[in-house]
FIFIMI-345146 format. One record per residue (C-alpha): x, y, z; residue in one letter; residue number from 1. Coordinates in Angstrom, 1 decimal. Layout:
# FIFIMI-345146
<seza <X,Y,Z>,'A',NUM>
...
//
This chain:
# FIFIMI-345146
<seza <175.3,79.2,231.4>,'X',1>
<seza <173.3,81.4,230.0>,'X',2>
<seza <170.6,82.7,232.9>,'X',3>
<seza <167.5,81.8,230.3>,'X',4>
<seza <164.2,83.2,231.9>,'X',5>
<seza <161.3,80.9,232.0>,'X',6>
<seza <158.9,80.5,229.3>,'X',7>
<seza <155.4,78.9,229.5>,'X',8>
<seza <156.2,76.6,226.2>,'X',9>
<seza <159.0,74.9,228.8>,'X',10>
<seza <155.6,73.0,230.1>,'X',11>
<seza <155.1,71.6,227.1>,'X',12>
<seza <155.4,67.9,227.0>,'X',13>
<seza <158.1,66.6,223.7>,'X',14>
<seza <157.8,63.3,224.2>,'X',15>
<seza <156.1,60.6,226.7>,'X',16>
<seza <157.9,59.0,229.6>,'X',17>
<seza <161.3,56.7,228.9>,'X',18>
<seza <159.9,52.7,228.8>,'X',19>
<seza <160.4,52.5,232.3>,'X',20>
<seza <161.9,54.1,235.4>,'X',21>
<seza <160.8,57.6,234.7>,'X',22>
<seza <157.7,56.6,237.2>,'X',23>
<seza <155.4,57.7,234.5>,'X',24>
<seza <157.2,61.3,234.0>,'X',25>
<seza <156.9,62.2,230.9>,'X',26>
<seza <159.9,65.2,228.9>,'X',27>
<seza <159.3,68.8,229.1>,'X',28>
<seza <160.1,71.7,226.9>,'X',29>
<seza <163.3,72.1,229.3>,'X',30>
<seza <165.8,74.7,227.6>,'X',31>
<seza <169.0,72.0,228.4>,'X',32>
<seza <168.1,68.8,229.4>,'X',33>
<seza <167.4,67.8,232.8>,'X',34>
<seza <170.6,66.1,233.1>,'X',35>
<seza <172.8,68.7,231.9>,'X',36>
<seza <170.9,71.1,234.6>,'X',37>
<seza <171.6,67.9,237.2>,'X',38>
<seza <175.2,67.3,236.5>,'X',39>
<seza <175.8,71.5,236.9>,'X',40>
<seza <174.3,71.5,240.2>,'X',41>
<seza <176.7,68.6,241.4>,'X',42>
<seza <179.6,70.7,239.8>,'X',43>
<seza <178.4,73.1,242.3>,'X',44>
<seza <177.5,75.5,239.8>,'X',45>
<seza <174.0,77.4,240.1>,'X',46>
<seza <171.2,75.2,237.8>,'X',47>
<seza <168.2,76.8,236.1>,'X',48>
<seza <166.0,74.5,238.5>,'X',49>
<seza <166.5,73.1,241.3>,'X',50>
<seza <166.8,69.6,240.3>,'X',51>
<seza <164.1,67.2,241.0>,'X',52>
<seza <163.9,63.0,242.2>,'X',53>
<seza <162.3,63.1,238.5>,'X',54>
<seza <165.1,64.4,236.9>,'X',55>
<seza <166.7,60.9,237.5>,'X',56>
<seza <166.5,58.0,235.6>,'X',57>
<seza <167.0,54.8,237.9>,'X',58>
<seza <167.8,51.7,236.1>,'X',59>
<seza <168.3,48.8,238.9>,'X',60>
<seza <168.6,45.9,236.1>,'X',61>
<seza <167.2,42.6,237.0>,'X',62>
<seza <170.9,41.1,236.3>,'X',63>
<seza <171.8,41.9,239.9>,'X',64>
<seza <170.0,39.4,241.8>,'X',65>
<seza <169.3,41.5,244.6>,'X',66>
<seza <167.2,43.8,242.8>,'X',67>
<seza <164.9,40.7,241.7>,'X',68>
<seza <164.9,39.6,245.6>,'X',69>
<seza <164.4,42.9,246.9>,'X',70>
<seza <161.1,43.7,244.4>,'X',71>
<seza <163.1,46.6,243.0>,'X',72>
<seza <163.7,45.8,239.5>,'X',73>
<seza <163.5,49.0,237.3>,'X',74>
<seza <165.0,48.2,233.4>,'X',75>
<seza <163.2,47.2,230.2>,'X',76>
<seza <162.6,43.7,231.1>,'X',77>
<seza <158.7,44.6,232.2>,'X',78>
<seza <159.2,42.8,235.8>,'X',79>
<seza <156.0,42.6,238.0>,'X',80>
<seza <157.6,42.8,241.9>,'X',81>
<seza <154.1,40.8,242.8>,'X',82>
<seza <155.1,37.9,240.2>,'X',83>
<seza <158.4,37.5,240.4>,'X',84>
<seza <159.7,39.5,243.3>,'X',85>
<seza <161.5,37.7,246.2>,'X',86>
<seza <164.1,35.1,246.3>,'X',87>
<seza <167.6,34.7,247.1>,'X',88>
<seza <169.8,37.7,246.5>,'X',89>
<seza <173.5,37.5,245.6>,'X',90>
<seza <174.9,36.2,249.1>,'X',91>
<seza <172.5,33.4,248.7>,'X',92>
<seza <169.9,35.5,251.5>,'X',93>
<seza <166.6,34.7,251.3>,'X',94>
<seza <163.6,37.5,250.7>,'X',95>
<seza <159.6,37.5,250.7>,'X',96>
<seza <157.8,40.1,248.6>,'X',97>
<seza <155.2,42.0,250.3>,'X',98>
<seza <153.0,43.4,248.0>,'X',99>
<seza <151.2,45.2,250.9>,'X',100>
<seza <154.3,47.5,251.6>,'X',101>
<seza <155.8,47.4,248.2>,'X',102>
<seza <159.0,45.6,248.9>,'X',103>
<seza <161.0,42.5,250.5>,'X',104>
<seza <162.0,41.4,254.2>,'X',105>
<seza <164.3,39.0,254.8>,'X',106>
<seza <162.3,35.5,255.2>,'X',107>
<seza <162.2,35.4,259.6>,'X',108>
<seza <163.2,32.6,261.8>,'X',109>
<seza <166.5,31.6,260.2>,'X',110>
<seza <169.6,33.8,259.7>,'X',111>
<seza <172.0,32.9,257.0>,'X',112>
<seza <174.9,33.6,259.8>,'X',113>
<seza <173.8,32.3,263.2>,'X',114>
<seza <177.4,33.4,264.5>,'X',115>
<seza <178.7,36.6,263.2>,'X',116>
<seza <182.5,35.9,264.2>,'X',117>
<seza <182.7,33.2,262.0>,'X',118>
<seza <180.8,34.5,259.3>,'X',119>
<seza <183.3,33.5,256.5>,'X',120>
<seza <182.1,30.0,256.9>,'X',121>
<seza <178.7,30.8,255.9>,'X',122>
<seza <178.9,33.7,253.1>,'X',123>
<seza <180.3,33.3,249.7>,'X',124>
<seza <180.9,36.1,247.6>,'X',125>
<seza <179.3,36.8,244.2>,'X',126>
<seza <181.3,35.9,241.4>,'X',127>
<seza <179.5,39.4,239.2>,'X',128>
<seza <181.7,38.2,236.7>,'X',129>
<seza <179.6,35.8,235.5>,'X',130>
<seza <176.5,37.8,235.6>,'X',131>
<seza <175.2,38.3,232.0>,'X',132>
<seza <176.4,42.0,231.9>,'X',133>
<seza <175.9,42.6,228.1>,'X',134>
<seza <173.1,40.9,227.5>,'X',135>
<seza <171.0,43.0,230.3>,'X',136>
<seza <172.7,46.1,228.6>,'X',137>
<seza <171.3,45.2,225.4>,'X',138>
<seza <168.1,44.3,226.8>,'X',139>
<seza <168.1,48.3,228.2>,'X',140>
<seza <170.1,49.8,225.4>,'X',141>
<seza <167.5,52.8,224.6>,'X',142>
<seza <167.3,53.6,228.2>,'X',143>
<seza <171.1,53.4,228.5>,'X',144>
<seza <171.6,56.0,225.1>,'X',145>
<seza <169.3,58.4,226.5>,'X',146>
<seza <171.0,61.6,227.0>,'X',147>
<seza <167.5,63.2,229.1>,'X',148>
<seza <168.2,62.6,232.5>,'X',149>
<seza <170.7,61.9,235.0>,'X',150>
<seza <171.3,58.2,234.8>,'X',151>
<seza <171.6,57.1,238.4>,'X',152>
<seza <171.2,53.1,239.8>,'X',153>
<seza <170.6,52.1,243.5>,'X',154>
<seza <172.9,49.8,245.4>,'X',155>
<seza <170.2,48.3,247.8>,'X',156>
<seza <171.7,46.5,250.5>,'X',157>
<seza <174.8,48.5,252.1>,'X',158>
<seza <177.1,48.0,255.0>,'X',159>
<seza <174.6,47.6,258.1>,'X',160>
<seza <171.8,46.5,255.8>,'X',161>
<seza <173.7,43.3,254.9>,'X',162>
<seza <175.1,42.4,258.6>,'X',163>
<seza <171.2,42.6,259.6>,'X',164>
<seza <170.4,40.5,256.2>,'X',165>
<seza <172.9,38.3,257.5>,'X',166>
<seza <171.8,38.0,261.1>,'X',167>
<seza <169.0,39.7,262.0>,'X',168>
<seza <168.5,42.9,263.4>,'X',169>
<seza <168.9,42.1,267.1>,'X',170>
<seza <171.9,40.1,266.6>,'X',171>
<seza <173.6,42.8,264.1>,'X',172>
<seza <172.9,46.1,266.5>,'X',173>
<seza <174.2,44.2,269.4>,'X',174>
<seza <177.1,43.2,266.6>,'X',175>
<seza <178.0,47.0,266.1>,'X',176>
<seza <178.9,47.9,269.9>,'X',177>
<seza <180.2,44.3,271.3>,'X',178>
<seza <183.8,44.2,271.5>,'X',179>
<seza <183.6,40.6,271.0>,'X',180>
<seza <182.0,41.1,267.9>,'X',181>
<seza <183.3,44.4,266.1>,'X',182>
<seza <186.4,42.9,264.7>,'X',183>
<seza <184.2,40.4,262.9>,'X',184>
<seza <181.9,42.9,261.6>,'X',185>
<seza <185.4,45.0,260.9>,'X',186>
<seza <186.2,42.1,258.6>,'X',187>
<seza <183.0,41.8,257.0>,'X',188>
<seza <182.8,45.4,256.1>,'X',189>
<seza <186.5,45.6,254.7>,'X',190>
<seza <185.3,42.9,252.1>,'X',191>
<seza <182.2,44.6,251.1>,'X',192>
<seza <184.3,48.2,251.0>,'X',193>
<seza <186.6,46.2,248.0>,'X',194>
<seza <183.1,44.5,246.5>,'X',195>
<seza <180.9,47.3,246.0>,'X',196>
<seza <183.5,49.1,243.9>,'X',197>
<seza <183.8,46.3,241.8>,'X',198>
<seza <180.1,46.3,241.1>,'X',199>
<seza <180.0,50.4,240.5>,'X',200>
<seza <182.4,49.9,238.0>,'X',201>
<seza <180.0,47.1,236.4>,'X',202>
<seza <177.0,49.7,236.4>,'X',203>
<seza <179.4,52.4,235.3>,'X',204>
<seza <180.5,50.3,232.0>,'X',205>
<seza <177.9,48.7,230.5>,'X',206>
<seza <175.0,51.6,231.9>,'X',207>
<seza <177.2,54.4,232.1>,'X',208>
<seza <175.8,55.7,235.0>,'X',209>
<seza <176.5,59.3,236.9>,'X',210>
<seza <175.3,58.5,240.3>,'X',211>
<seza <174.8,55.5,242.3>,'X',212>
<seza <172.8,55.6,245.4>,'X',213>
<seza <173.8,53.2,248.4>,'X',214>
<seza <171.2,52.0,250.4>,'X',215>
<seza <171.9,51.8,254.0>,'X',216>
<seza <169.1,52.8,256.5>,'X',217>
<seza <170.5,53.9,260.1>,'X',218>
<seza <167.9,55.3,262.0>,'X',219>
<seza <164.4,55.0,263.2>,'X',220>
<seza <161.2,57.2,263.3>,'X',221>
<seza <162.5,59.1,266.2>,'X',222>
<seza <166.5,58.7,266.4>,'X',223>
<seza <169.5,57.2,265.1>,'X',224>
<seza <169.9,53.1,266.1>,'X',225>
<seza <173.6,54.0,266.2>,'X',226>
<seza <175.3,56.7,268.1>,'X',227>
<seza <177.7,58.9,265.9>,'X',228>
<seza <180.8,57.3,267.3>,'X',229>
<seza <179.6,53.6,266.4>,'X',230>
<seza <178.9,54.9,262.7>,'X',231>
<seza <182.2,57.1,262.7>,'X',232>
<seza <184.3,53.7,264.1>,'X',233>
<seza <181.9,50.8,262.0>,'X',234>
<seza <181.3,52.2,259.1>,'X',235>
<seza <182.5,55.8,258.1>,'X',236>
<seza <186.1,54.3,257.4>,'X',237>
<seza <184.3,51.5,254.8>,'X',238>
<seza <181.6,54.1,253.2>,'X',239>
<seza <184.4,56.3,252.5>,'X',240>
<seza <186.5,54.1,250.4>,'X',241>
<seza <183.5,52.9,248.3>,'X',242>
<seza <182.4,56.6,248.1>,'X',243>
<seza <186.1,57.5,247.1>,'X',244>
<seza <185.9,54.6,244.4>,'X',245>
<seza <183.0,55.8,242.9>,'X',246>
<seza <184.4,59.5,242.6>,'X',247>
<seza <187.4,57.8,241.0>,'X',248>
<seza <185.3,56.5,238.4>,'X',249>
<seza <183.5,60.2,237.5>,'X',250>
<seza <180.3,58.7,239.5>,'X',251>
<seza <178.6,60.7,242.4>,'X',252>
<seza <178.0,59.0,245.7>,'X',253>
<seza <174.0,59.6,247.5>,'X',254>
<seza <173.2,58.2,250.6>,'X',255>
<seza <169.7,56.5,250.8>,'X',256>
<seza <169.4,56.4,254.9>,'X',257>
<seza <165.4,56.2,256.5>,'X',258>
<seza <164.9,57.6,260.0>,'X',259>
<seza <165.6,60.3,262.0>,'X',260>
<seza <169.4,60.7,261.3>,'X',261>
<seza <170.1,64.6,261.6>,'X',262>
<seza <172.9,63.6,264.2>,'X',263>
<seza <174.6,61.5,261.9>,'X',264>
<seza <174.9,64.2,258.9>,'X',265>
<seza <178.7,64.7,259.9>,'X',266>
<seza <179.6,61.0,259.6>,'X',267>
<seza <178.0,61.1,255.7>,'X',268>
<seza <180.3,64.1,255.4>,'X',269>
<seza <183.4,62.2,256.1>,'X',270>
<seza <182.5,59.4,254.8>,'X',271>
<seza <182.6,61.4,251.3>,'X',272>
<seza <178.7,61.2,250.4>,'X',273>
<seza <178.1,64.0,248.1>,'X',274>
<seza <173.9,64.4,248.9>,'X',275>
<seza <171.2,62.4,251.2>,'X',276>
<seza <167.4,62.4,250.7>,'X',277>
<seza <166.2,61.5,254.2>,'X',278>
<seza <163.1,61.3,255.1>,'X',279>
<seza <160.5,64.3,256.0>,'X',280>
<seza <160.7,63.8,259.9>,'X',281>
<seza <164.5,65.5,259.8>,'X',282>
<seza <164.8,68.8,259.7>,'X',283>
<seza <166.1,69.8,256.2>,'X',284>
<seza <165.9,73.7,256.5>,'X',285>
<seza <168.9,73.4,259.4>,'X',286>
<seza <170.2,70.9,257.7>,'X',287>
<seza <170.7,72.7,254.6>,'X',288>
<seza <171.8,76.0,256.5>,'X',289>
<seza <174.5,73.8,258.6>,'X',290>
<seza <175.8,71.7,256.2>,'X',291>
<seza <174.9,73.0,252.6>,'X',292>
<seza <178.5,73.4,251.4>,'X',293>
<seza <179.5,70.0,252.5>,'X',294>
<seza <176.6,67.6,251.6>,'X',295>
<seza <173.7,68.2,249.3>,'X',296>
<seza <170.8,67.8,251.6>,'X',297>
<seza <167.0,66.5,249.2>,'X',298>
<seza <163.8,67.9,250.5>,'X',299>
<seza <160.2,66.8,249.9>,'X',300>
<seza <157.4,68.5,249.3>,'X',301>
<seza <155.1,68.4,252.5>,'X',302>
<seza <152.2,66.1,252.0>,'X',303>
<seza <148.6,67.6,251.2>,'X',304>
<seza <145.4,66.7,252.2>,'X',305>
<seza <143.5,64.4,249.5>,'X',306>
<seza <141.5,66.5,247.3>,'X',307>
<seza <143.8,69.6,247.7>,'X',308>
<seza <142.4,72.3,245.4>,'X',309>
<seza <144.9,73.5,242.6>,'X',310>
<seza <145.2,77.2,244.7>,'X',311>
<seza <146.9,75.0,247.7>,'X',312>
<seza <149.0,72.5,245.8>,'X',313>
<seza <150.4,75.9,244.2>,'X',314>
<seza <150.6,77.6,247.5>,'X',315>
<seza <152.5,74.6,249.2>,'X',316>
<seza <154.8,74.6,246.1>,'X',317>
<seza <156.1,78.3,246.0>,'X',318>
<seza <156.3,78.3,249.6>,'X',319>
<seza <158.7,75.1,248.9>,'X',320>
<seza <160.6,77.2,246.2>,'X',321>
<seza <160.9,79.9,249.2>,'X',322>
<seza <162.4,78.0,251.7>,'X',323>
<seza <164.8,75.9,249.3>,'X',324>
<seza <165.2,77.6,246.3>,'X',325>
<seza <168.6,79.4,247.8>,'X',326>
<seza <170.0,76.3,249.6>,'X',327>
<seza <172.3,73.9,248.0>,'X',328>
<seza <169.0,71.4,248.0>,'X',329>
<seza <167.3,68.9,245.5>,'X',330>
<seza <163.6,68.4,245.4>,'X',331>
<seza <162.8,65.1,246.1>,'X',332>
<seza <159.3,63.3,245.6>,'X',333>
<seza <156.0,65.5,245.8>,'X',334>
<seza <154.2,62.9,247.1>,'X',335>
<seza <151.7,61.9,244.6>,'X',336>
<seza <150.4,65.8,244.2>,'X',337>
<seza <148.8,65.6,241.0>,'X',338>
<seza <150.3,68.3,238.7>,'X',339>
<seza <153.4,69.3,241.6>,'X',340>
<seza <156.3,68.4,239.5>,'X',341>
<seza <155.3,70.9,236.4>,'X',342>
<seza <154.5,73.6,239.0>,'X',343>
<seza <157.5,73.0,241.4>,'X',344>
<seza <159.6,73.5,237.6>,'X',345>
<seza <158.0,76.7,236.5>,'X',346>
<seza <158.1,78.1,240.0>,'X',347>
<seza <161.9,76.8,240.7>,'X',348>
<seza <162.9,77.7,237.0>,'X',349>
<seza <161.3,81.9,237.4>,'X',350>
<seza <163.0,81.8,241.4>,'X',351>
<seza <166.5,80.7,239.7>,'X',352>
<seza <166.4,83.1,236.2>,'X',353>
<seza <162.9,85.1,236.6>,'X',354>
<seza <160.3,85.1,233.7>,'X',355>
<seza <160.8,86.1,229.8>,'X',356>
<seza <158.4,89.1,229.3>,'X',357>
//
């Protein structure tokens, strides 16, 4: 790809935000589309600018009951999470949407699975073939057919999170390390590792996705909830099966895993994860230096004080690009900083390709 230098005209808006899922991000006059740039990056080529979270169209359709239950529907249906979020997910677990936090939690007090060693007595796997995939695809046709942004979707409840949703946090943590219960967890995760590729295939067939984000939180604010050995034993074989299936379909595999999970990155690599955008409490520069040739690390623009001046925003953006431009990283959210997306794009373009005379 020709190293096209940056021109100021690239910051011109050529189209308004897409119908949904773009989080209000308009289309800029980029020399190639964000999708083309992201795919270059994912293939290991040098992109024309650092890919950003805003370069991805995340389509999480209402056809999947998990998305409704979690209040995380981003599609063309005009979903309102406050009015319609919560309810049963695809396994019949009841979630309650909490507007103050913008998400859902499992209704406490009555776990779906009171005894994990007998989970088969309580859990019925959904018949996803019975869902109206074709109807959903038709409603979202304008989004699916666009070729501007990288097309993605999120599977909200992964392996460990699914276990938590079935039997609550304390029992899930015990089951991951208790020899008397681990065999049952292996059975559950093995079954899920067969199920999720079928779900991913539906997203590929009906929405033509480029990337899937697998949501499975493993950590707390200070440290992982699970040891590296436990993750390797209990999660990696099954996550690897899912990521391998996605790769066979031509889909890149991103892990969303909240918490200070730096020490678990080797397990992510062993599980075939292509990308991880952990939270800011993780040392992203260290991770990019140490593991950047094996996994793509996402990094967020540091939070700025409310009312930060234009000069302060520009200095923060320049520092961010100076820090991460030489690594195989992508830019996460700009944390609501006004104008940061365009500034980061400009500085990244110049860092990678120079400025036109």
